[in-house]
OpenMM code with the backbone's topology and positions (N, CA, C; nanometers):
from openmm import Vec3, app, unit

residues = "MET ILE ILE GLY LEU MET ALA SER LEU VAL ALA PRO ASN LEU LEU GLY ARG PHE GLU ARG SER LYS GLU GLU ILE THR LYS ALA GLN VAL GLU MET LEU SER SER GLY ILE GLN ALA TYR ILE LEU ASP MET GLY LYS CYS PRO ASP THR LEU SER GLU LEU ILE THR SER ASN ASP PRO LYS TRP ARG GLY PRO TYR LEU SER LYS LYS GLU LEU PRO ILE ASP PRO TRP LYS ARG GLU TYR GLN TYR LYS CYS PRO GLY GLU HIS GLY ASN PHE ASP LEU TYR SER LEU GLY PRO ASP GLY ARG LEU ASP GLU LYS ALA ILE LYS ASN TRP".split()
positions = [
    Vec3(4.7708, 0.7690, -0.7494),
    Vec3(4.7040, 0.8313, -0.8278),
    Vec3(4.6276, 0.7152, -0.9408),
    Vec3(4.6940, 0.6496, -0.9690),
    Vec3(4.6290, 0.5440, -1.0708),
    Vec3(4.5455, 0.4773, -0.9949),
    Vec3(4.5595, 0.4333, -0.8723),
    Vec3(4.4402, 0.3409, -0.8296),
    Vec3(4.3191, 0.4301, -0.7935),
    Vec3(4.3472, 0.5569, -0.7519),
    Vec3(4.2282, 0.6567, -0.7309),
    Vec3(4.1632, 0.6587, -0.8710),
    Vec3(4.2154, 0.7108, -0.9569),
    Vec3(4.1400, 0.7056, -1.0992),
    Vec3(4.0758, 0.5765, -1.1438),
    Vec3(4.1279, 0.4760, -1.1157),
    Vec3(4.0479, 0.3205, -1.1598),
    Vec3(3.9465, 0.3216, -1.0582),
    Vec3(3.9663, 0.3398, -0.8963),
    Vec3(3.8484, 0.3605, -0.8287),
    Vec3(3.7380, 0.4451, -0.8835),
    Vec3(3.7712, 0.5873, -0.9250),
    Vec3(3.6631, 0.6610, -0.9575),
    Vec3(3.5879, 0.6097, -1.0835),
    Vec3(3.6637, 0.5354, -1.1748),
    Vec3(3.5772, 0.4578, -1.2946),
    Vec3(3.5050, 0.3586, -1.2422),
    Vec3(3.5415, 0.2810, -1.1527),
    Vec3(3.4882, 0.1553, -1.1193),
    Vec3(3.3782, 0.1673, -0.9938),
    Vec3(3.3911, 0.2450, -0.9353),
    Vec3(3.2775, 0.2884, -0.8228),
    Vec3(3.1564, 0.3045, -0.8599),
    Vec3(3.1274, 0.3802, -0.9424),
    Vec3(3.0138, 0.4333, -1.0038),
    Vec3(2.9081, 0.3421, -1.0631),
    Vec3(3.0075, 0.2460, -1.1498),
    Vec3(2.9464, 0.1243, -1.2186),
    Vec3(2.9218, 0.0346, -1.1146),
    Vec3(2.9640, -0.0292, -1.0375),
    Vec3(2.9392, -0.1106, -0.9050),
    Vec3(2.8399, -0.0729, -0.8403),
    Vec3(2.8151, 0.0450, -0.7904),
    Vec3(2.7066, 0.1248, -0.7313),
    Vec3(2.5649, 0.0923, -0.8066),
    Vec3(2.5818, 0.1462, -0.9114),
    Vec3(2.4737, 0.0989, -1.0315),
    Vec3(2.4150, -0.0179, -1.0247),
    Vec3(2.5183, -0.1222, -1.0586),
    Vec3(2.4896, -0.2444, -1.0645),
    Vec3(2.4209, -0.3038, -0.9274),
    Vec3(2.4628, -0.2577, -0.8044),
    Vec3(2.4138, -0.3181, -0.6829),
    Vec3(2.2554, -0.2760, -0.6880),
    Vec3(2.2644, -0.1179, -0.7184),
    Vec3(2.1125, -0.0707, -0.7086),
    Vec3(1.9861, -0.1296, -0.7978),
    Vec3(2.0394, -0.1529, -0.9186),
    Vec3(1.9779, -0.2546, -1.0078),
    Vec3(1.9450, -0.3689, -0.9698),
    Vec3(2.0380, -0.4578, -0.8715),
    Vec3(2.0087, -0.5938, -0.8472),
    Vec3(1.8950, -0.5833, -0.7331),
    Vec3(1.9085, -0.4748, -0.6529),
    Vec3(1.8057, -0.4760, -0.5340),
    Vec3(1.6735, -0.4302, -0.6121),
    Vec3(1.6691, -0.3595, -0.7293),
    Vec3(1.5243, -0.3437, -0.8145),
    Vec3(1.4754, -0.4854, -0.8782),
    Vec3(1.5672, -0.5523, -0.8928),
    Vec3(1.5454, -0.6926, -0.9704),
    Vec3(1.4809, -0.7930, -0.8630),
    Vec3(1.5516, -0.7822, -0.7353),
    Vec3(1.5094, -0.8610, -0.6318),
    Vec3(1.3626, -0.8336, -0.5991),
    Vec3(1.3555, -0.6885, -0.5783),
    Vec3(1.1994, -0.6611, -0.5470),
    Vec3(1.1141, -0.6820, -0.6336),
    Vec3(1.1489, -0.6723, -0.7738),
    Vec3(1.0409, -0.7196, -0.8544),
    Vec3(0.9960, -0.8894, -0.8635),
    Vec3(1.1135, -0.9569, -0.8480),
    Vec3(1.0848, -1.0916, -0.8048),
    Vec3(0.9885, -1.1195, -0.7045),
    Vec3(1.0150, -1.0347, -0.5797),
    Vec3(0.9345, -1.0575, -0.4535),
    Vec3(0.8037, -0.9993, -0.4670),
    Vec3(0.7724, -0.8881, -0.5606),
    Vec3(0.6345, -0.8624, -0.5704),
    Vec3(0.5808, -0.9654, -0.6713),
    Vec3(0.6306, -1.0181, -0.7683),
    Vec3(0.5778, -1.1386, -0.8327),
    Vec3(0.5339, -1.2413, -0.7521),
    Vec3(0.6229, -1.2712, -0.6270),
    Vec3(0.5879, -1.3914, -0.5515),
    Vec3(0.4843, -1.4036, -0.4536),
    Vec3(0.5040, -1.2782, -0.4032),
    Vec3(0.3854, -1.2060, -0.3169),
    Vec3(0.2580, -1.2321, -0.3892),
    Vec3(0.2394, -1.1611, -0.5217),
    Vec3(0.1088, -1.1421, -0.5987),
    Vec3(0.0693, -1.2802, -0.6248),
    Vec3(0.1481, -1.3595, -0.6621),
    Vec3(0.1343, -1.5168, -0.6808),
    Vec3(0.0428, -1.5854, -0.5629),
    Vec3(0.1035, -1.5496, -0.4658),
    Vec3(0.0432, -1.6075, -0.3268),
    Vec3(-0.0570, -1.5349, -0.2898),
    Vec3(-0.0873, -1.4157, -0.3035),
    Vec3(-0.2260, -1.3797, -0.2857),
    Vec3(-0.3517, -1.4055, -0.3887),
    Vec3(-0.3026, -1.4282, -0.4984),
    Vec3(-0.3989, -1.4808, -0.6080),
    Vec3(-0.4415, -1.6392, -0.5872),
    Vec3(-0.3268, -1.7253, -0.5341),
    Vec3(-0.3600, -1.8410, -0.4843),
    Vec3(-0.4727, -1.8407, -0.3720),
    Vec3(-0.4579, -1.7714, -0.2671),
    Vec3(-0.5406, -1.7391, -0.1567),
    Vec3(-0.6588, -1.6851, -0.2145),
    Vec3(-0.6699, -1.5892, -0.2787),
    Vec3(-0.8081, -1.5522, -0.3380),
    Vec3(-0.8793, -1.6870, -0.4033),
    Vec3(-0.8125, -1.7545, -0.5060),
    Vec3(-0.8739, -1.8772, -0.5596),
    Vec3(-0.9157, -1.9809, -0.4189),
    Vec3(-0.8660, -1.9858, -0.3338),
    Vec3(-0.8919, -2.0856, -0.2341),
    Vec3(-1.0148, -2.0283, -0.1319),
    Vec3(-1.0003, -1.8800, -0.0838),
    Vec3(-1.0761, -1.8391, -0.0087),
    Vec3(-1.1852, -1.7392, -0.0596),
    Vec3(-1.1512, -1.7197, -0.1730),
    Vec3(-1.2901, -1.6379, -0.2284),
    Vec3(-1.2799, -1.4872, -0.2134),
    Vec3(-1.1761, -1.4468, -0.1439),
    Vec3(-1.1545, -1.3074, -0.1208),
    Vec3(-1.0264, -1.2728, -0.0896),
    Vec3(-0.9691, -1.1567, -0.0824),
    Vec3(-0.8266, -1.1163, -0.0782),
    Vec3(-0.8022, -1.1296, 0.0904),
    Vec3(-0.6734, -1.1651, 0.1230),
    Vec3(-0.6417, -1.1468, 0.2488),
    Vec3(-0.6527, -1.0159, 0.3307),
    Vec3(-0.6714, -1.0007, 0.4467),
    Vec3(-0.6830, -0.8773, 0.5098),
    Vec3(-0.5311, -0.8445, 0.5288),
    Vec3(-0.4498, -0.9159, 0.5476),
    Vec3(-0.3147, -0.8744, 0.5558),
    Vec3(-0.2165, -0.9742, 0.4879),
    Vec3(-0.0841, -0.9156, 0.4598),
    Vec3(-0.0076, -1.0237, 0.3990),
    Vec3(0.0245, -1.1354, 0.4968),
    Vec3(0.0115, -1.1234, 0.6136),
    Vec3(0.0408, -1.2298, 0.7132),
    Vec3(-0.0591, -1.3496, 0.6963),
    Vec3(-0.1563, -1.3302, 0.6187),
    Vec3(-0.2381, -1.4332, 0.6157),
    Vec3(-0.2005, -1.5403, 0.4853),
    Vec3(-0.1192, -1.5117, 0.4303),
    Vec3(-0.0543, -1.5953, 0.3394),
    Vec3(0.0614, -1.7134, 0.3932),
    Vec3(0.0794, -1.6581, 0.5236),
    Vec3(0.1404, -1.7812, 0.6146),
    Vec3(0.0578, -1.8475, 0.7041),
    Vec3(-0.0291, -1.8032, 0.7737),
    Vec3(-0.1113, -1.8672, 0.8808),
    Vec3(-0.2412, -1.8008, 0.8971),
    Vec3(-0.3551, -1.8909, 0.9040),
    Vec3(-0.4882, -1.8464, 0.9451),
    Vec3(-0.5382, -1.9554, 0.9927),
    Vec3(-0.6553, -1.9356, 1.0681),
    Vec3(-0.7445, -2.0144, 1.1493),
    Vec3(-0.8678, -2.0550, 1.0713),
    Vec3(-0.8932, -1.9871, 0.9546),
    Vec3(-1.0098, -1.9975, 0.8672),
    Vec3(-0.9851, -2.1735, 0.8235),
    Vec3(-1.1157, -2.2342, 0.8154),
    Vec3(-1.1098, -2.3719, 0.7660),
    Vec3(-1.0887, -2.3904, 0.6341),
    Vec3(-1.1219, -2.2795, 0.5394),
    Vec3(-1.0992, -2.3006, 0.3980),
    Vec3(-0.9776, -2.2830, 0.3646),
    Vec3(-0.8456, -2.2077, 0.4535),
    Vec3(-0.7315, -2.1989, 0.4155),
    Vec3(-0.6587, -2.3232, 0.3921),
    Vec3(-0.6064, -2.3287, 0.2764),
    Vec3(-0.5050, -2.4282, 0.2120),
    Vec3(-0.3401, -2.3849, 0.2315),
    Vec3(-0.3184, -2.2959, 0.3075),
    Vec3(-0.1791, -2.2498, 0.2756),
    Vec3(-0.0691, -2.3400, 0.3664),
    Vec3(0.0426, -2.2641, 0.3842),
    Vec3(0.1021, -2.1505, 0.3518),
    Vec3(0.1095, -2.1273, 0.1763),
    Vec3(0.0874, -1.9947, 0.1581),
    Vec3(0.0864, -1.9636, 0.0294),
    Vec3(0.2305, -1.9043, -0.0197),
    Vec3(0.3186, -1.8939, 0.0595),
    Vec3(0.4613, -1.8657, 0.0277),
    Vec3(0.5749, -1.9827, 0.0666),
    Vec3(0.6498, -2.0077, -0.0169),
    Vec3(0.7287, -2.1348, -0.0004),
    Vec3(0.8295, -2.1160, 0.1148),
    Vec3(0.8501, -1.9875, 0.1619),
    Vec3(0.9766, -1.9780, 0.2638),
    Vec3(0.8888, -1.9472, 0.3784),
    Vec3(0.7452, -1.9519, 0.3879),
    Vec3(0.6682, -1.9407, 0.5155),
    Vec3(0.7072, -1.8212, 0.5949),
    Vec3(0.7770, -1.7372, 0.5511),
    Vec3(0.7679, -1.5866, 0.6095),
    Vec3(0.7401, -1.4694, 0.5177),
    Vec3(0.7359, -1.3404, 0.5523),
    Vec3(0.7284, -1.2385, 0.4858),
    Vec3(0.8172, -1.1746, 0.4341),
    Vec3(0.8879, -1.1465, 0.3343),
    Vec3(0.9922, -1.1097, 0.2914),
    Vec3(0.9780, -0.9508, 0.3033),
    Vec3(1.1201, -0.8708, 0.3222),
    Vec3(1.1153, -0.7412, 0.3134),
    Vec3(1.1861, -0.6771, 0.2192),
    Vec3(1.1711, -0.5563, 0.1677),
    Vec3(1.2320, -0.5364, 0.0234),
    Vec3(1.3948, -0.5087, 0.0649),
    Vec3(1.4704, -0.4814, -0.0414),
    Vec3(1.5927, -0.4623, -0.0069),
    Vec3(1.6636, -0.3385, 0.0569),
    Vec3(1.5543, -0.2586, 0.0648),
    Vec3(1.5696, -0.1192, 0.1720),
    Vec3(1.5164, -0.1417, 0.2906),
    Vec3(1.4833, -0.2531, 0.3550),
    Vec3(1.4538, -0.2766, 0.4927),
    Vec3(1.3021, -0.2383, 0.5185),
    Vec3(1.2207, -0.2418, 0.4123),
    Vec3(1.1037, -0.1792, 0.4469),
    Vec3(0.9857, -0.2951, 0.4074),
    Vec3(0.8656, -0.2824, 0.4531),
    Vec3(0.7685, -0.3833, 0.4482),
    Vec3(0.7104, -0.3385, 0.3179),
    Vec3(0.6520, -0.4751, 0.2275),
    Vec3(0.5845, -0.4166, 0.1058),
    Vec3(0.4236, -0.3749, 0.1621),
    Vec3(0.4045, -0.2940, 0.0772),
    Vec3(0.2587, -0.2475, 0.1055),
    Vec3(0.1641, -0.3140, 0.0348),
    Vec3(0.0434, -0.3423, 0.1001),
    Vec3(-0.0718, -0.4232, 0.0462),
    Vec3(-0.1934, -0.3342, 0.0500),
    Vec3(-0.2908, -0.3435, -0.0387),
    Vec3(-0.4202, -0.2775, -0.0428),
    Vec3(-0.5333, -0.3577, -0.1250),
    Vec3(-0.6471, -0.4112, -0.0283),
    Vec3(-0.7462, -0.4640, -0.1331),
    Vec3(-0.8746, -0.4384, -0.0695),
    Vec3(-0.9401, -0.3656, -0.1410),
    Vec3(-0.9322, -0.3652, -0.2926),
    Vec3(-0.8292, -0.2572, -0.3255),
    Vec3(-0.7699, -0.2676, -0.4523),
    Vec3(-0.6641, -0.2052, -0.4992),
    Vec3(-0.7385, -0.0747, -0.5792),
    Vec3(-0.6619, 0.0102, -0.5948),
    Vec3(-0.7088, 0.1286, -0.7034),
    Vec3(-0.6730, 0.1077, -0.8223),
    Vec3(-0.5584, 0.0005, -0.8529),
    Vec3(-0.4902, 0.0122, -0.9772),
    Vec3(-0.5477, -0.1671, -1.0547),
    Vec3(-0.5948, -0.2267, -0.9579),
    Vec3(-0.6561, -0.3520, -0.9902),
    Vec3(-0.7458, -0.4397, -0.8953),
    Vec3(-0.7339, -0.5597, -0.8676),
    Vec3(-0.7910, -0.6349, -0.7710),
    Vec3(-0.7475, -0.5992, -0.6321),
    Vec3(-0.6102, -0.6077, -0.6116),
    Vec3(-0.5165, -0.5546, -0.5061),
    Vec3(-0.3874, -0.4739, -0.5378),
    Vec3(-0.3607, -0.4100, -0.4772),
    Vec3(-0.2175, -0.3124, -0.5045),
    Vec3(-0.1234, -0.3652, -0.4177),
    Vec3(-0.0015, -0.3816, -0.4479),
    Vec3(0.1020, -0.4412, -0.3824),
    Vec3(0.2318, -0.3780, -0.4302),
    Vec3(0.3265, -0.3045, -0.3422),
    Vec3(0.4358, -0.2496, -0.3827),
    Vec3(0.5280, -0.2228, -0.2846),
    Vec3(0.6680, -0.1773, -0.3088),
    Vec3(0.7560, -0.1579, -0.2404),
    Vec3(0.7877, -0.0129, -0.2720),
    Vec3(0.7974, 0.0740, -0.1718),
    Vec3(0.8415, 0.2201, -0.1941),
    Vec3(0.9870, 0.2220, -0.2462),
    Vec3(1.0342, 0.1591, -0.2785),
    Vec3(1.1785, 0.1753, -0.3704),
    Vec3(1.2918, 0.2426, -0.2693),
    Vec3(1.3826, 0.2805, -0.3421),
    Vec3(1.5026, 0.3204, -0.2852),
    Vec3(1.4778, 0.4809, -0.2096),
    Vec3(1.3990, 0.5427, -0.2553),
    Vec3(1.3572, 0.6778, -0.1788),
    Vec3(1.2231, 0.6651, -0.0863),
    Vec3(1.1897, 0.5830, -0.0579),
    Vec3(1.0828, 0.5433, 0.0298),
    Vec3(0.9511, 0.6207, 0.0071),
    Vec3(0.9090, 0.6469, -0.1189),
    Vec3(0.7930, 0.7086, -0.1554),
    Vec3(0.7203, 0.6511, -0.2697),
    Vec3(0.6024, 0.6844, -0.2896),
    Vec3(0.5178, 0.5689, -0.4044),
    Vec3(0.5481, 0.6918, -0.5316),
    Vec3(0.6415, 0.6803, -0.5978),
    Vec3(0.6618, 0.7443, -0.7149),
    Vec3(0.6998, 0.6506, -0.8353),
    Vec3(0.7858, 0.7272, -0.9147),
    Vec3(0.8211, 0.6445, -1.0530),
    Vec3(0.9221, 0.5371, -1.0208),
    Vec3(1.0013, 0.5402, -0.8994),
    Vec3(1.0958, 0.4504, -0.8676),
    Vec3(1.0204, 0.3430, -0.7780),
    Vec3(0.9111, 0.3423, -0.7350),
    Vec3(0.8356, 0.2510, -0.6474),
    Vec3(0.8427, 0.1042, -0.7453),
    Vec3(0.8386, 0.0125, -0.6928),
    Vec3(0.8244, -0.1109, -0.7744),
    Vec3(0.6712, -0.1579, -0.7567),
    Vec3(0.6034, -0.1838, -0.8492),
    Vec3(0.4494, -0.2070, -0.8189),
    Vec3(0.3863, -0.3185, -0.8942),
    Vec3(0.3120, -0.4041, -0.8714),
    Vec3(0.2391, -0.4913, -0.9309),
    Vec3(0.1402, -0.4375, -1.0279),
    Vec3(0.1192, -0.3189, -1.0708),
    Vec3(0.0295, -0.2461, -1.1852),
    Vec3(0.1185, -0.1873, -1.2891),
] * unit.nanometer
topology = app.Topology()
chain = topology.addChain("A")
for resn in residues:
    res = topology.addResidue(resn, chain)
    for name in ("N", "CA", "C"):
        topology.addAtom(name, app.Element.getBySymbol(name[0]), res)
């Protein structure tokens, strides 16, 4: 009974920390991808059509790859990052749909 009581007190705290760590990872990845997009824009004079252009391109002006790991990350919820250029909130919009898979207040955005 004591173990059950302790588990009921500890488990919600650990789950909350785990979810917050996913959010922090996502924020860092959105920043990293945003930096790559901005470097691409400086070199190419335009937004990439897709995020994969941060990794490879046949354009002679391309000076990438613009991501250090040379692969596109997926968010901690196993979804691809959403990208739109021109953006509705700035030069480009980049976001994760977050834990609930919707563009709402829980989504992690670059704006």
